[in-house]
TIVOKE-954960 format. One line per 3 residues: their letters; for each residue x negated, y negated, z of C-alpha. Coordinates in steps of 0.05 Angstrom, whole numbers, plus 5000, padded with zeros to 4 digits. Layout:
REM residues N
a> X:Y:Z; ...
//
This chain:
REM residues 124
mlr> 2035:2647:4019; 2055:2581:4051; 2129:2575:4067
ifs> 2159:2508:4084; 2231:2509:4106; 2270:2466:4154
nef> 2338:2486:4179; 2347:2425:4224; 2381:2383:4171
pfl> 2390:2432:4113; 2428:2381:4070; 2366:2336:4071
tgp> 2312:2388:4063; 2342:2434:4013; 2379:2433:3947
ari> 2454:2421:3941; 2492:2482:3965; 2561:2510:3965
pdl> 2588:2495:4035; 2606:2567:4054; 2549:2601:4017
ymk> 2506:2608:4080; 2559:2646:4119; 2580:2688:4059
tlv> 2507:2706:4049; 2500:2728:4122; 2561:2772:4115
kla> 2534:2802:4050; 2468:2819:4084; 2503:2847:4146
nge> 2543:2892:4101; 2478:2921:4075; 2484:2890:4006
kae> 2420:2871:3969; 2399:2798:3967; 2400:2779:3893
tpy> 2396:2703:3884; 2336:2661:3906; 2380:2631:3961
ekq> 2401:2700:3987; 2329:2723:3986; 2308:2662:4026
iae> 2362:2675:4078; 2344:2749:4081; 2271:2730:4095
frk> 2281:2672:4143; 2340:2699:4183; 2338:2759:4228
pen> 2388:2816:4222; 2418:2792:4288; 2436:2727:4253
wya> 2468:2766:4196; 2512:2805:4244; 2530:2744:4284
gkv> 2551:2710:4220; 2594:2770:4203; 2628:2765:4271
vms> 2641:2691:4262; 2671:2702:4192; 2714:2759:4219
qid> 2746:2707:4266; 2759:2656:4212; 2830:2644:4234
irk> 2807:2621:4304; 2740:2587:4291; 2729:2513:4280
qny> 2696:2495:4215; 2644:2440:4213; 2658:2401:4150
ftg> 2604:2349:4158; 2559:2350:4097; 2531:2280:4096
aat> 2462:2254:4108; 2437:2249:4179; 2463:2188:4215
ptm> 2415:2142:4253; 2441:2172:4318; 2427:2243:4292
vsk> 2357:2224:4274; 2341:2190:4340; 2380:2234:4389
wnl> 2392:2302:4357; 2337:2338:4396; 2364:2311:4462
frq> 2436:2329:4443; 2418:2399:4421; 2376:2414:4483
sel> 2431:2389:4529; 2483:2431:4491; 2442:2495:4494
etf> 2426:2487:4568; 2497:2471:4588; 2529:2526:4546
nki> 2480:2579:4570; 2490:2560:4643; 2565:2564:4634
iyg> 2561:2631:4598; 2515:2661:4651; 2558:2635:4708
klp> 2508:2584:4735; 2557:2527:4722; 2633:2527:4725
idv> 2672:2519:4660; 2696:2451:4684; 2626:2424:4671
fdq> 2642:2426:4597; 2687:2365:4603; 2631:2326:4636
fva> 2583:2350:4582; 2630:2323:4528; 2637:2256:4564
nwk> 2561:2250:4570; 2551:2269:4497; 2601:2215:4475
sta> 2572:2161:4519; 2501:2177:4496; 2522:2178:4423
atr> 2558:2112:4432; 2495:2075:4452; 2459:2044:4393
spk> 2400:2078:4363; 2336:2038:4359; 2327:2001:4293
r> 2272:2027:4248
//
């Protein structure tokens, strides 16, 4: 069976969703509950148990986590620069976490992110 699913921009590639449904579904699966709806079944199939448990940890810290409320369509900058931003973010955060870079590098990372995002995306 062919499965086509993109999680890069879920609000563009999937149907309308309840904003916190993804995280609530992860918690449900992590608690050992059965996936019942088509959406829950999709998440159960495409996400690993490690993702379920990570979601449960995040939701258990709801009073200290920062919620991302952006639900709009991808901006021109997101379309043209998202891969670069994401790669830079992952590399920087991993190096900080594993002690290969000092925590102070985070401030420079943010400054670089903002300056890169501020440059105009090429017109299509």
